[in-house]
C-alpha positions in Angstrom: -11.9 -55.4 -20.0 -11.9 -52.6 -17.5 -12.2 -53.7 -13.9 -14.3 -50.7 -13.0 -16.4 -50.9 -16.1 -16.6 -54.5 -17.2 -19.3 -53.7 -19.7 -17.0 -51.5 -21.6 -13.8 -52.0 -23.6 -10.8 -50.1 -22.2 -9.1 -47.5 -24.4 -5.9 -49.6 -24.2 -7.8 -52.5 -25.9 -9.8 -50.2 -28.3 -8.6 -46.6 -28.7 -11.9 -45.8 -30.5 -13.8 -46.3 -27.3 -15.4 -43.1 -26.1 -13.9 -41.4 -23.0 -16.2 -41.6 -19.9 -17.4 -38.1 -19.1 -17.0 -38.5 -15.4 -13.9 -37.0 -13.8 -13.0 -39.9 -11.5 -12.6 -42.4 -14.4 -9.2 -43.9 -15.2 -9.5 -42.8 -18.8 -9.5 -39.1 -17.8 -6.6 -39.2 -15.2 -3.8 -37.0 -16.2 -5.7 -35.0 -18.8 -5.2 -31.2 -18.4 -8.0 -29.4 -16.6 -9.9 -32.6 -15.6 -8.6 -33.2 -12.1 -11.3 -32.9 -9.5 -11.2 -29.9 -7.2 -10.8 -32.1 -4.1 -7.6 -33.7 -5.5 -5.2 -31.1 -4.2 -4.9 -29.5 -0.8 -6.0 -25.9 -0.7 -3.2 -23.4 -0.5 -3.6 -20.2 1.4 -2.6 -16.8 0.0 0.6 -15.7 1.7 -0.9 -12.4 2.5 -3.8 -14.0 4.3 -1.9 -16.3 6.6 -2.2 -15.4 10.2 1.2 -15.0 12.0 1.5 -14.3 15.7 4.1 -11.7 16.8 6.2 -14.4 18.5 6.1 -16.6 15.4 4.6 -19.6 17.3 1.8 -21.6 15.9 -1.7 -20.4 16.7 -2.5 -23.5 18.8 0.3 -22.4 21.2 -1.1 -18.9 21.6 -3.2 -17.7 24.5 -6.9 -17.6 24.1 -7.0 -13.8 23.7 -4.6 -13.9 20.8 -6.5 -16.7 19.0 -9.6 -14.5 19.3 -7.8 -11.4 18.0 -5.0 -12.6 15.6 -2.6 -10.3 14.0 -2.2 -10.8 10.3 1.4 -9.5 9.8 1.7 -10.2 6.0 -1.7 -8.7 5.4 -1.0 -5.8 7.7 2.3 -5.0 5.9 0.5 -5.3 2.5 -2.1 -2.8 3.7 0.6 -0.5 4.9 2.4 -0.5 1.6 -0.9 0.1 -0.2 -1.8 2.9 2.1 1.7 4.5 1.7 1.4 4.5 -2.1 -2.1 6.0 -1.8 -0.8 8.6 0.6 2.1 9.5 -1.8 -0.2 9.7 -4.8 -2.7 11.9 -2.9 0.1 14.1 -1.6 1.6 14.6 -5.0 -1.8 15.4 -6.4 -2.5 17.9 -3.7 0.9 19.6 -4.3 0.4 19.7 -8.0 -3.1 21.2 -7.6 -1.8 23.7 -5.1 1.0 24.9 -7.4 -1.5 25.3 -10.3 -3.8 27.3 -8.0 -1.0 29.6 -6.9 -0.1 30.2 -10.5 -3.6 31.1 -11.4 -3.8 33.4 -8.3 -0.5 35.1 -9.3 -1.7 35.7 -12.8 -4.9 37.3 -11.5 -2.9 39.4 -9.0 -0.5 40.7 -11.6 -3.5 41.8 -13.7 -4.7 43.8 -10.7 -1.2 45.1 -9.9 -0.8 43.0 -6.7 2.4 41.2 -5.7 2.6 37.5 -6.3 2.1 34.8 -3.7 5.4 33.3 -2.8 6.6 30.5 -0.5 9.2 31.9 1.8 9.9 29.1 4.4 8.6 26.0 6.1 7.4 26.0 9.7 10.4 23.7 10.5 12.8 26.3 9.3 11.7 28.8 12.0 10.9 26.4 14.9 10.9 27.9 18.3 11.6 31.7 18.6 13.4 32.1 15.3 14.3 34.7 12.7 14.5 34.3 9.0 15.3 36.9 6.3 13.8 36.8 2.8 13.0 39.2 -0.1 9.5 40.2 -1.1 7.9 41.2 -3.4 11.0 42.1 -5.4 14.6 40.7 -5.2 15.8 43.9 -3.6 13.0 44.2 -1.0 14.6 42.8 2.2 12.2 41.4 4.8 12.4 39.6 8.1 10.2 36.8 9.4 9.9 36.3 13.1 8.3 33.7 15.3 7.5 35.4 18.6 7.8 33.9 22.0 4.1 33.4 22.1 4.4 31.3 18.8 2.9 34.0 16.5 4.4 34.6 13.0 5.0 38.1 11.9 6.9 39.6 9.0 8.0 43.1 8.2 10.0 45.0 5.7 13.6 45.2 6.9 13.9 48.9 6.0 13.5 51.3 8.8 10.8 54.0 8.1 13.2 56.7 9.2 16.1 56.5 6.7 15.8 52.9 5.4 18.5 51.3 7.5 18.2 47.6 8.0 16.4 46.7 11.2 17.1 43.7 13.4 14.7 41.8 15.7 15.5 41.6 19.4 13.4 38.7 20.7 14.5 39.1 24.3 13.0 42.6 24.3 10.0 41.9 22.0 11.3 44.7 19.8 12.8 45.4 16.4 15.9 47.6 16.6 17.3 50.1 14.0 21.0 50.4 14.9 21.6 53.5 12.8 19.7 56.0 15.0 18.5 53.8 17.8 15.0 53.4 16.6 12.7 50.8 18.1 9.5 49.1 16.9 7.1 46.8 18.7 7.8 43.2 17.6 4.1 42.2 17.4 2.7 45.3 15.6 5.7 46.9 13.9 4.7 50.3 15.4 7.5 52.7 16.5 8.1 52.8 20.3 11.3 54.9 20.5 13.8 56.9 18.5 13.2 59.0 15.4 10.9 56.6 13.4 7.3 57.9 13.2 5.8 55.5 10.8 5.2 51.7 11.4 7.2 49.1 9.4 5.5 47.8 6.3 3.8 44.5 7.1 4.2 41.4 5.0 0.9 39.5 5.1 1.4 35.8 5.6 -0.6 32.6 5.1 0.3 29.2 6.5 -0.7 26.3 4.1 0.1 22.9 5.6 3.8 23.2 6.6 4.6 26.1 4.4 4.6 29.8 5.0 3.6 32.1 2.1 3.9 35.8 1.6 0.6 37.0 0.1 0.9 40.8 0.1 2.4 43.9 1.5 0.6 46.4 3.8 2.1 49.8 3.6 1.1 51.8 6.7 1.4 55.5 7.5 0.0 55.4 11.0 
């Protein structure tokens, strides 16, 4: 007879005996899914365990640290999640931006306007720098300048006198044509000395994030 249930016949004595429905009975021990919830010690998620920066137990930490614990595993998990989210959003923004530029260029070509084109990043022309590029066609040489007051200007590199290649002189805040000693103002592109009478053609710029785009050409006569 069962010691805990003397009024019943144990399953060992009679296998046909019905199993007691209660979870704490000997007949149900070891059966899958029948262990009581209080049988095992709760296990914390590794990403939820509080770890102090010095790796000592929390009972050895000062009071202020116990009040404001730092969850390193959880913090690193959040950082990874935020990094992936940032990369996804950045990739999406770049993709949308490229599609938008393509749509704009198609519309501009229909209207006879030059395409929008990325010419450099801000890092490429850090400080007082100079960068040459071609726009709108492969034979149209231009020059991009960051002035000493941190402004960005871009001009056609062809002198308006006889189309010689002009060169910026940052120390003089000028653009110089070495062929006939012509000079242009660096900030406006207007002639200041020599035979040129017409200002340099201006390349209109737009800064989008960290990138510099050429968005058009302004041909000037005065």
